[in-house]
BATOR-21811 format. One line per field, with one value per residue (C-alpha): residue in three letters; residue number from 0; y, x, z. Coordinates in steps of 0.05 Angstrom, whole numbers, plus 5000, padded with zeros to 4 digits. Layout:
resn: (ALA / ...)
resi: (NUM / ...)
yy: (Y / ...)
xx: (X / ...)
zz: (Z / ...)
REM end
This chain:
resn: (MET / ASN / PRO / GLU / VAL / ALA / PHE / LYS / VAL / PHE / GLU / ALA / GLY / TYR / ARG / ALA / GLY / ALA / ASP / PHE / VAL / GLU / ILE / PHE / GLU / GLU / GLU / THR / ARG / SER / SER / CYS / LEU / GLY / LEU / ARG / SER / GLY / GLN / ILE / ASP / THR / ALA / THR / ALA / GLY / THR / GLU / TYR / GLY / ILE / GLY / VAL / ARG / LEU / LEU / TYR / GLY / THR / GLU / VAL / LEU / TYR / GLY / PHE / THR / SER / ASP / ASP / ARG / GLU / GLU / SER / LEU / ILE / LYS / LEU / VAL / LYS / THR / LEU / ALA / PHE / GLY / ARG / ILE / ALA / GLY / MET / ASN / GLU / ALA / VAL / ALA / GLY / ALA / ALA / THR / VAL / GLY / SER / ALA / VAL / ALA / ALA / VAL / ALA / GLY / ALA / LYS / VAL / VAL / PRO / VAL / GLU / PHE / ALA / PRO / GLU / LYS / ARG / VAL / CYS / ASP / PHE / ASN / ALA / SER / ALA / TYR / LYS / ASP / PRO / ARG / VAL / LEU / GLY / GLN / ALA / VAL / LYS / GLN / ASP / PHE / LEU / PHE / ARG / ALA / ASP / LYS / ALA / ALA / ARG / ALA / LEU / SER / SER / LYS / ILE / VAL / GLN / VAL / GLY / ALA / SER / VAL / THR / ASP / SER / CYS / SER / ALA / ILE / THR / LEU / MET / ASN / SER / GLU / GLY / LEU / HIS / LEU / GLU / MET / THR / ARG / GLY / ARG / LEU / ARG / VAL / ASN / VAL / ALA / VAL / THR / ALA / THR / ASP / GLY / THR / GLU / ARG / LEU / SER / THR / HIS / GLU / ALA / PRO / GLY / ALA / LEU / GLY / GLY / TYR / GLU / LEU / LEU / GLU / ASN / TYR / SER / PRO / GLU / LYS / LEU / ALA / THR / ILE / GLY / GLY / GLU / ARG / VAL / LEU / ARG / MET / LEU / ASP / ALA / GLY / TYR / ILE / ALA / GLY / GLY / GLN / MET / PRO / VAL / VAL / MET / GLY / ASN / GLY / PHE / GLY / GLY / VAL / ILE / PHE / HIS / GLU / ALA / CYS / GLY / HIS / PRO / LEU / GLU / THR / GLU / SER / ILE / ARG / ARG / ASN / ALA / SER / PRO / PHE / CYS / GLY / LYS / ILE / GLY / GLU / ALA / ILE / GLY / GLN / PRO / CYS / LEU / THR / ALA / ILE / ASP / ASP / GLY / THR / MET / ASP / GLY / VAL / TRP / GLY / SER / LEU / LYS / VAL / ASP / ASP / GLU / GLY / THR / PRO / THR / LYS / ARG / THR / THR / LEU / ILE / GLU / ASN / GLY / ILE / LEU / LYS / THR / TYR / MET / SER / ASP / ARG / VAL / GLY / ALA / ALA / GLU / VAL / GLY / ILE / ASP / LEU / THR / GLY / SER / ALA / ARG / ARG / GLU / CYS / TYR / LYS / TYR / ALA / PRO / VAL / SER / ARG / MET / ARG / ASN / THR / PHE / ILE / ALA / PRO / GLY / LYS / ASP / THR / LEU / ASP / SER / MET / ILE / GLU / SER / VAL / ASP / TYR / GLY / LEU / TYR / ALA / ALA / ARG / MET / ALA / GLY / GLY / SER / VAL / ASN / PRO / ALA / THR / GLY / GLU / PHE / ASN / PHE / ALA / VAL / ASP / GLU / GLY / TYR / VAL / ILE / ARG / ASN / GLY / LYS / VAL / CYS / GLU / PRO / VAL / ARG / GLY / ALA / THR / LEU / ILE / GLY / LYS / GLY / HIS / GLU / ILE / MET / PRO / ARG / ILE / SER / MET / VAL / GLY / GLN / ASP / PHE / GLU / LEU / ALA / THR / GLY / ILE / CYS / GLY / ALA / SER / SER / GLY / HIS / ILE / PRO / VAL / THR / VAL / GLY / GLN / PRO / SER / ILE / LYS / VAL / ASP / GLN / ILE / LEU / VAL / GLY / GLY / ARG)
resi: (0 / 1 / 2 / 3 / 4 / 5 / 6 / 7 / 8 / 9 / 10 / 11 / 12 / 13 / 14 / 15 / 16 / 17 / 18 / 19 / 20 / 21 / 22 / 23 / 24 / 25 / 26 / 27 / 28 / 29 / 30 / 31 / 32 / 33 / 34 / 35 / 36 / 37 / 38 / 39 / 40 / 41 / 42 / 43 / 44 / 45 / 46 / 47 / 48 / 49 / 50 / 51 / 52 / 53 / 54 / 55 / 56 / 57 / 58 / 59 / 60 / 61 / 62 / 63 / 64 / 65 / 66 / 67 / 68 / 69 / 70 / 71 / 72 / 73 / 74 / 75 / 76 / 77 / 78 / 79 / 80 / 81 / 82 / 83 / 84 / 85 / 86 / 87 / 88 / 89 / 90 / 91 / 92 / 93 / 94 / 95 / 96 / 97 / 98 / 99 / 100 / 101 / 102 / 103 / 104 / 105 / 106 / 107 / 108 / 109 / 110 / 111 / 112 / 113 / 114 / 115 / 116 / 117 / 118 / 119 / 120 / 121 / 122 / 123 / 124 / 125 / 126 / 127 / 128 / 129 / 130 / 131 / 132 / 133 / 134 / 135 / 136 / 137 / 138 / 139 / 140 / 141 / 142 / 143 / 144 / 145 / 146 / 147 / 148 / 149 / 150 / 151 / 152 / 153 / 154 / 155 / 156 / 157 / 158 / 159 / 160 / 161 / 162 / 163 / 164 / 165 / 166 / 167 / 168 / 169 / 170 / 171 / 172 / 173 / 174 / 175 / 176 / 177 / 178 / 179 / 180 / 181 / 182 / 183 / 184 / 185 / 186 / 187 / 188 / 189 / 190 / 191 / 192 / 193 / 194 / 195 / 196 / 197 / 198 / 199 / 200 / 201 / 202 / 203 / 204 / 205 / 206 / 207 / 208 / 209 / 210 / 211 / 212 / 213 / 214 / 215 / 216 / 217 / 218 / 219 / 220 / 221 / 222 / 223 / 224 / 225 / 226 / 227 / 228 / 229 / 230 / 231 / 232 / 233 / 234 / 235 / 236 / 237 / 238 / 239 / 240 / 241 / 242 / 243 / 244 / 245 / 246 / 247 / 248 / 249 / 250 / 251 / 252 / 253 / 254 / 255 / 256 / 257 / 258 / 259 / 260 / 261 / 262 / 263 / 264 / 265 / 266 / 267 / 268 / 269 / 270 / 271 / 272 / 273 / 274 / 275 / 276 / 277 / 278 / 279 / 280 / 281 / 282 / 283 / 284 / 285 / 286 / 287 / 288 / 289 / 290 / 291 / 292 / 293 / 294 / 295 / 296 / 297 / 298 / 299 / 300 / 301 / 302 / 303 / 304 / 305 / 306 / 307 / 308 / 309 / 310 / 311 / 312 / 313 / 314 / 315 / 316 / 317 / 318 / 319 / 320 / 321 / 322 / 323 / 324 / 325 / 326 / 327 / 328 / 329 / 330 / 331 / 332 / 333 / 334 / 335 / 336 / 337 / 338 / 339 / 340 / 341 / 342 / 343 / 344 / 345 / 346 / 347 / 348 / 349 / 350 / 351 / 352 / 353 / 354 / 355 / 356 / 357 / 358 / 359 / 360 / 361 / 362 / 363 / 364 / 365 / 366 / 367 / 368 / 369 / 370 / 371 / 372 / 373 / 374 / 375 / 376 / 377 / 378 / 379 / 380 / 381 / 382 / 383 / 384 / 385 / 386 / 387 / 388 / 389 / 390 / 391 / 392 / 393 / 394 / 395 / 396 / 397 / 398 / 399 / 400 / 401 / 402 / 403 / 404 / 405 / 406 / 407 / 408 / 409 / 410 / 411 / 412 / 413 / 414 / 415 / 416 / 417 / 418 / 419 / 420 / 421 / 422 / 423 / 424 / 425 / 426 / 427 / 428 / 429 / 430 / 431 / 432 / 433 / 434 / 435 / 436 / 437 / 438 / 439 / 440 / 441 / 442 / 443 / 444 / 445 / 446 / 447 / 448 / 449 / 450 / 451 / 452 / 453 / 454 / 455 / 456 / 457 / 458 / 459 / 460 / 461 / 462 / 463 / 464 / 465 / 466 / 467 / 468 / 469 / 470 / 471 / 472 / 473 / 474 / 475 / 476 / 477 / 478 / 479)
yy: (4997 / 5064 / 5115 / 5175 / 5131 / 5110 / 5179 / 5204 / 5150 / 5176 / 5245 / 5217 / 5180 / 5249 / 5293 / 5229 / 5254 / 5197 / 5207 / 5150 / 5112 / 5050 / 5006 / 4933 / 4905 / 4836 / 4767 / 4702 / 4643 / 4572 / 4500 / 4430 / 4367 / 4307 / 4237 / 4184 / 4107 / 4102 / 4145 / 4228 / 4255 / 4329 / 4370 / 4445 / 4508 / 4581 / 4653 / 4709 / 4785 / 4838 / 4908 / 4917 / 4993 / 5009 / 5077 / 5100 / 5150 / 5157 / 5078 / 5061 / 5016 / 5017 / 4960 / 4942 / 4904 / 4896 / 4858 / 4922 / 4963 / 5026 / 5089 / 5104 / 5033 / 5048 / 5117 / 5098 / 5039 / 5098 / 5139 / 5078 / 5061 / 5128 / 5129 / 5069 / 5103 / 5164 / 5130 / 5063 / 4997 / 4972 / 5032 / 5013 / 5051 / 5089 / 5105 / 5151 / 5217 / 5196 / 5175 / 5235 / 5277 / 5243 / 5247 / 5316 / 5337 / 5311 / 5330 / 5388 / 5412 / 5352 / 5334 / 5279 / 5308 / 5282 / 5278 / 5204 / 5172 / 5097 / 5083 / 5018 / 4947 / 4879 / 4808 / 4758 / 4700 / 4688 / 4704 / 4671 / 4605 / 4607 / 4560 / 4588 / 4539 / 4583 / 4563 / 4486 / 4467 / 4398 / 4348 / 4360 / 4337 / 4265 / 4228 / 4262 / 4240 / 4167 / 4154 / 4175 / 4127 / 4068 / 4084 / 4083 / 4023 / 3982 / 3990 / 3942 / 3911 / 3952 / 4020 / 4021 / 4089 / 4144 / 4209 / 4259 / 4333 / 4383 / 4453 / 4523 / 4592 / 4657 / 4727 / 4794 / 4852 / 4925 / 4964 / 5043 / 5086 / 5163 / 5167 / 5162 / 5079 / 5039 / 4977 / 4915 / 4843 / 4775 / 4722 / 4646 / 4584 / 4512 / 4460 / 4384 / 4336 / 4259 / 4230 / 4159 / 4117 / 4051 / 3998 / 3935 / 3910 / 3945 / 4010 / 4065 / 4116 / 4171 / 4207 / 4259 / 4306 / 4370 / 4411 / 4476 / 4540 / 4607 / 4592 / 4548 / 4479 / 4481 / 4464 / 4399 / 4378 / 4387 / 4340 / 4264 / 4235 / 4167 / 4201 / 4231 / 4168 / 4137 / 4178 / 4183 / 4106 / 4087 / 4130 / 4114 / 4036 / 4045 / 4085 / 4028 / 3976 / 4032 / 4022 / 4089 / 4133 / 4145 / 4222 / 4266 / 4316 / 4303 / 4324 / 4328 / 4327 / 4354 / 4342 / 4397 / 4416 / 4416 / 4417 / 4487 / 4492 / 4500 / 4559 / 4593 / 4582 / 4594 / 4647 / 4674 / 4693 / 4731 / 4765 / 4797 / 4877 / 4851 / 4817 / 4868 / 4927 / 4897 / 4874 / 4805 / 4772 / 4752 / 4786 / 4862 / 4907 / 4861 / 4884 / 4879 / 4829 / 4754 / 4707 / 4645 / 4613 / 4653 / 4586 / 4612 / 4660 / 4665 / 4694 / 4719 / 4722 / 4743 / 4750 / 4673 / 4666 / 4616 / 4604 / 4585 / 4645 / 4691 / 4759 / 4817 / 4863 / 4855 / 4876 / 4942 / 4953 / 4954 / 4914 / 4847 / 4842 / 4787 / 4806 / 4779 / 4769 / 4737 / 4745 / 4699 / 4700 / 4769 / 4795 / 4843 / 4867 / 4852 / 4832 / 4898 / 4928 / 5002 / 5002 / 4962 / 4997 / 5060 / 5036 / 4998 / 5051 / 5002 / 5003 / 4965 / 4904 / 4883 / 4835 / 4863 / 4805 / 4785 / 4725 / 4764 / 4832 / 4810 / 4826 / 4887 / 4866 / 4859 / 4835 / 4758 / 4711 / 4693 / 4646 / 4636 / 4595 / 4582 / 4590 / 4536 / 4530 / 4486 / 4422 / 4351 / 4314 / 4252 / 4299 / 4320 / 4241 / 4222 / 4282 / 4245 / 4191 / 4180 / 4228 / 4234 / 4241 / 4281 / 4262 / 4301 / 4342 / 4343 / 4392 / 4429 / 4482 / 4548 / 4615 / 4674 / 4718 / 4668 / 4624 / 4560 / 4500 / 4430 / 4389 / 4322 / 4282 / 4252 / 4210 / 4196 / 4152 / 4135 / 4163 / 4116 / 4121 / 4171 / 4122 / 4125 / 4068 / 4044 / 4082 / 4110 / 4139 / 4184 / 4230 / 4309 / 4372 / 4412 / 4481 / 4560 / 4582 / 4640 / 4584 / 4537 / 4579 / 4591 / 4512 / 4500 / 4480 / 4457 / 4478 / 4434 / 4439 / 4400 / 4458 / 4455 / 4487 / 4463 / 4495 / 4505 / 4551 / 4597 / 4627 / 4684 / 4759 / 4773 / 4699 / 4643 / 4655 / 4618 / 4605 / 4574 / 4547 / 4508 / 4497 / 4447 / 4398 / 4425 / 4399 / 4424 / 4411 / 4404 / 4397 / 4358 / 4303 / 4277 / 4207 / 4140)
xx: (5000 / 5031 / 5029 / 5010 / 4950 / 4925 / 4927 / 4873 / 4832 / 4834 / 4820 / 4758 / 4739 / 4736 / 4701 / 4650 / 4640 / 4677 / 4711 / 4765 / 4791 / 4831 / 4859 / 4876 / 4916 / 4925 / 4957 / 4950 / 4984 / 4960 / 4967 / 4942 / 4964 / 4921 / 4922 / 4860 / 4856 / 4929 / 4939 / 4949 / 4874 / 4884 / 4932 / 4912 / 4957 / 4928 / 4938 / 4886 / 4896 / 4845 / 4835 / 4783 / 4764 / 4733 / 4693 / 4681 / 4622 / 4634 / 4622 / 4577 / 4619 / 4620 / 4658 / 4680 / 4727 / 4764 / 4816 / 4830 / 4884 / 4881 / 4872 / 4804 / 4777 / 4794 / 4758 / 4699 / 4695 / 4693 / 4640 / 4604 / 4602 / 4588 / 4531 / 4502 / 4502 / 4460 / 4417 / 4407 / 4436 / 4374 / 4382 / 4423 / 4476 / 4462 / 4538 / 4596 / 4561 / 4507 / 4558 / 4600 / 4538 / 4514 / 4579 / 4587 / 4523 / 4557 / 4629 / 4631 / 4697 / 4736 / 4817 / 4861 / 4884 / 4950 / 5014 / 5011 / 5078 / 5104 / 5103 / 5135 / 5151 / 5132 / 5138 / 5096 / 5142 / 5216 / 5237 / 5306 / 5277 / 5219 / 5217 / 5170 / 5120 / 5123 / 5193 / 5187 / 5125 / 5080 / 5130 / 5162 / 5089 / 5087 / 5133 / 5085 / 5022 / 5048 / 5079 / 5015 / 4972 / 5026 / 5032 / 4956 / 4938 / 4995 / 4951 / 4888 / 4854 / 4791 / 4823 / 4790 / 4808 / 4858 / 4857 / 4920 / 4938 / 4986 / 4957 / 5002 / 4988 / 5029 / 5004 / 5032 / 4988 / 4997 / 4953 / 4951 / 4898 / 4882 / 4910 / 4979 / 4992 / 5027 / 5043 / 5070 / 5066 / 5074 / 5043 / 5054 / 5022 / 5019 / 4977 / 4979 / 4919 / 4915 / 4836 / 4829 / 4766 / 4752 / 4698 / 4672 / 4632 / 4565 / 4593 / 4645 / 4679 / 4731 / 4768 / 4830 / 4894 / 4901 / 4963 / 4980 / 5024 / 5052 / 5103 / 5120 / 5156 / 5210 / 5148 / 5139 / 5204 / 5153 / 5099 / 5113 / 5066 / 5068 / 5056 / 4995 / 4964 / 4976 / 4938 / 4887 / 4881 / 4886 / 4833 / 4781 / 4792 / 4780 / 4711 / 4695 / 4688 / 4656 / 4580 / 4534 / 4524 / 4462 / 4445 / 4430 / 4460 / 4523 / 4590 / 4646 / 4717 / 4737 / 4801 / 4861 / 4869 / 4810 / 4764 / 4772 / 4728 / 4671 / 4700 / 4715 / 4645 / 4605 / 4643 / 4690 / 4644 / 4596 / 4663 / 4680 / 4657 / 4624 / 4571 / 4572 / 4561 / 4499 / 4473 / 4473 / 4513 / 4501 / 4559 / 4537 / 4551 / 4584 / 4655 / 4679 / 4633 / 4639 / 4624 / 4657 / 4701 / 4770 / 4801 / 4777 / 4819 / 4814 / 4862 / 4866 / 4937 / 4959 / 5036 / 5043 / 5108 / 5094 / 5031 / 4970 / 4925 / 4980 / 4998 / 5046 / 4987 / 4918 / 4886 / 4870 / 4943 / 4941 / 4995 / 4969 / 4972 / 4958 / 4889 / 4860 / 4785 / 4769 / 4815 / 4804 / 4733 / 4721 / 4702 / 4761 / 4749 / 4729 / 4768 / 4758 / 4766 / 4767 / 4687 / 4674 / 4719 / 4699 / 4620 / 4635 / 4680 / 4743 / 4815 / 4841 / 4863 / 4890 / 4833 / 4807 / 4813 / 4787 / 4794 / 4815 / 4815 / 4739 / 4712 / 4718 / 4754 / 4715 / 4736 / 4753 / 4795 / 4866 / 4896 / 4837 / 4842 / 4829 / 4892 / 4930 / 4904 / 4935 / 4894 / 4915 / 4875 / 4875 / 4846 / 4786 / 4767 / 4773 / 4727 / 4666 / 4624 / 4593 / 4600 / 4637 / 4706 / 4709 / 4778 / 4770 / 4724 / 4694 / 4650 / 4589 / 4539 / 4527 / 4481 / 4532 / 4472 / 4448 / 4509 / 4475 / 4516 / 4516 / 4582 / 4600 / 4647 / 4701 / 4733 / 4694 / 4694 / 4653 / 4674 / 4651 / 4672 / 4730 / 4762 / 4765 / 4723 / 4700 / 4699 / 4631 / 4617 / 4549 / 4556 / 4540 / 4555 / 4486 / 4490 / 4496 / 4569 / 4551 / 4519 / 4575 / 4629 / 4611 / 4606 / 4685 / 4708 / 4777 / 4828 / 4890 / 4961 / 4965 / 4953 / 4949 / 4930 / 4897 / 4880 / 4823 / 4783 / 4733 / 4672 / 4642 / 4620 / 4691 / 4699 / 4742 / 4803 / 4863 / 4846 / 4877 / 4837 / 4859 / 4855 / 4888 / 4835 / 4780 / 4721 / 4645 / 4605 / 4543 / 4524 / 4472 / 4507 / 4465 / 4470 / 4426)
zz: (4999 / 4976 / 5035 / 4987 / 4961 / 5036 / 5056 / 5003 / 5021 / 5090 / 5060 / 5023 / 5087 / 5131 / 5071 / 5081 / 5152 / 5186 / 5251 / 5233 / 5173 / 5172 / 5116 / 5122 / 5070 / 5069 / 5023 / 5052 / 5026 / 5056 / 5039 / 5061 / 5050 / 5072 / 5081 / 5082 / 5069 / 5066 / 5011 / 4998 / 4982 / 4987 / 4959 / 4960 / 4958 / 4936 / 4954 / 4968 / 4968 / 4988 / 5024 / 5076 / 5095 / 5154 / 5172 / 5239 / 5260 / 5330 / 5342 / 5284 / 5238 / 5163 / 5125 / 5057 / 5022 / 4951 / 4912 / 4869 / 4895 / 4854 / 4889 / 4843 / 4870 / 4944 / 4939 / 4907 / 4963 / 5013 / 4983 / 4974 / 5044 / 5055 / 5009 / 5038 / 5110 / 5078 / 5036 / 5075 / 5059 / 5022 / 4966 / 4903 / 4890 / 4819 / 4801 / 4820 / 4805 / 4858 / 4913 / 4901 / 4910 / 4972 / 5003 / 4987 / 5027 / 5091 / 5079 / 5132 / 5140 / 5169 / 5149 / 5163 / 5230 / 5236 / 5179 / 5155 / 5171 / 5180 / 5259 / 5263 / 5233 / 5266 / 5255 / 5295 / 5307 / 5312 / 5241 / 5251 / 5258 / 5212 / 5162 / 5110 / 5079 / 5014 / 5007 / 5026 / 4993 / 5002 / 4998 / 5070 / 5104 / 5066 / 5121 / 5177 / 5145 / 5123 / 5195 / 5234 / 5185 / 5200 / 5279 / 5284 / 5247 / 5279 / 5347 / 5332 / 5272 / 5297 / 5270 / 5205 / 5183 / 5195 / 5167 / 5180 / 5157 / 5155 / 5144 / 5136 / 5126 / 5120 / 5117 / 5096 / 5130 / 5119 / 5166 / 5167 / 5201 / 5191 / 5262 / 5232 / 5242 / 5195 / 5214 / 5175 / 5198 / 5181 / 5212 / 5198 / 5225 / 5225 / 5243 / 5247 / 5257 / 5265 / 5267 / 5282 / 5271 / 5300 / 5295 / 5332 / 5274 / 5297 / 5319 / 5295 / 5338 / 5322 / 5351 / 5336 / 5361 / 5326 / 5353 / 5326 / 5337 / 5314 / 5265 / 5202 / 5189 / 5243 / 5284 / 5257 / 5296 / 5352 / 5338 / 5334 / 5292 / 5321 / 5393 / 5367 / 5329 / 5391 / 5433 / 5392 / 5381 / 5446 / 5469 / 5413 / 5434 / 5507 / 5487 / 5434 / 5488 / 5535 / 5562 / 5577 / 5641 / 5671 / 5668 / 5719 / 5766 / 5795 / 5804 / 5747 / 5747 / 5683 / 5650 / 5631 / 5563 / 5516 / 5576 / 5571 / 5511 / 5560 / 5591 / 5522 / 5491 / 5554 / 5587 / 5541 / 5490 / 5541 / 5566 / 5502 / 5491 / 5429 / 5474 / 5533 / 5487 / 5458 / 5527 / 5509 / 5559 / 5628 / 5657 / 5633 / 5693 / 5740 / 5742 / 5812 / 5829 / 5851 / 5799 / 5820 / 5883 / 5905 / 5866 / 5803 / 5769 / 5687 / 5636 / 5563 / 5542 / 5468 / 5483 / 5497 / 5455 / 5393 / 5421 / 5366 / 5388 / 5402 / 5363 / 5380 / 5354 / 5340 / 5282 / 5297 / 5317 / 5391 / 5423 / 5455 / 5532 / 5587 / 5603 / 5679 / 5664 / 5730 / 5792 / 5854 / 5837 / 5822 / 5750 / 5735 / 5661 / 5593 / 5526 / 5483 / 5414 / 5394 / 5385 / 5457 / 5493 / 5472 / 5485 / 5553 / 5579 / 5593 / 5568 / 5501 / 5520 / 5444 / 5426 / 5362 / 5309 / 5238 / 5198 / 5143 / 5104 / 5087 / 5158 / 5204 / 5272 / 5335 / 5402 / 5407 / 5452 / 5430 / 5491 / 5540 / 5600 / 5669 / 5711 / 5751 / 5828 / 5881 / 5884 / 5850 / 5808 / 5853 / 5912 / 5862 / 5843 / 5921 / 5940 / 5890 / 5918 / 5849 / 5790 / 5725 / 5706 / 5635 / 5613 / 5547 / 5518 / 5448 / 5410 / 5430 / 5419 / 5459 / 5470 / 5483 / 5501 / 5563 / 5569 / 5555 / 5527 / 5511 / 5501 / 5486 / 5529 / 5482 / 5542 / 5604 / 5660 / 5721 / 5789 / 5846 / 5917 / 5902 / 5851 / 5772 / 5743 / 5682 / 5616 / 5593 / 5526 / 5499 / 5558 / 5552 / 5596 / 5602 / 5642 / 5639 / 5642 / 5690 / 5736 / 5732 / 5749 / 5822 / 5825 / 5808 / 5874 / 5860 / 5810 / 5796 / 5777 / 5714 / 5669 / 5593 / 5534 / 5468 / 5399 / 5364 / 5309 / 5338 / 5292 / 5308 / 5278 / 5250 / 5219 / 5237 / 5274 / 5307 / 5387 / 5441 / 5505 / 5571 / 5640 / 5695 / 5715 / 5754 / 5796 / 5788 / 5848 / 5804 / 5734 / 5687 / 5654 / 5595 / 5582 / 5572)
REM end
């Protein structure tokens, strides 16, 4: 993006009455190599380029995007956005002359308030160690895939399908705004996935392991395909032989790592200012109040080096930081973007995120987790007469406005007389996040993170969830 062109875009926005103008230019190269049924079945690679332009009128947001980087195209986009605001989004734009007339009607005397100049450059991972997937290509992934397939199938004749993939992306981003910001940054991510399916002749069960990180192909050295395949394969074989738990209200001990997905969905989203400013959260107006027991501390941290959901700066150019959301049971703050912080009246937390140039940024989670406590997994199990040990969670659904959730348990065991007993499958955890948090009475020391993809109003973004093992005194367990 030529700074002189950017300045003219800012001028056009200010002439249209905007208080703030932002340009987000992005080129992303992504690729995937996948294996299924013992052979390569997916091999894709592509590059996507585009520019997003955002106009703010106070906290009102207008957003549009284009793949045409010519000056006249970008200025027309600004005018079209402004005309849509004036005439209503349902009215067709009649042409450049009509748009120009409408914009001129509200131009006023605004001018870009600062001289535009580059501010800084930033790289979002360790460039010295970075092995660029755009240079290495697809062949480097094949050994990983075939090793995972071989290891899983060696476990048992009941393993009937193995799927494995390695995906990568590398984004070059330029972010400029009318307040004088000019950032150029590169973000690279890599993720692997090993999925294992087993059958006993009548039923089929599947599970997967899918770690990822901020970086490039240097990360493949950190992931053993044999270990991932063995963890998933042994899990699915245990669950294939399991019976079903009788449902009802009971204490649940939730395992570490991906168990944090429930906090992410049922509590994390309602703690984003995108929910708070719309009054669509059970946590509205509760900063400073106790919403959990003193053992509960929850954090959203964008600064963790190399972690999947990390960013050095967010998608508005604000440096990320470690944000304590809940401390010793007390709600401390929310996760905010520019608009949300202004409407809710809190500081920026560097939480503005978007999938790509096609989306305006809003407050979103980064690496969100329940912090380690002082208890042990053994002491949690021993405290339960009858309940469920949800060793690993699977997917589910949630209503962010109410906190209501329904999550499947991927690996579960009955707890009886303070001991982990027979495996059970088909269990689900049902409840409301704000009601469950006060029931978290024990928090373990075995902290672990897990990677995921989160979908919301600004698209699908990489996030990390996590927690140590925790005990929930009572929760509704669905079963047979």
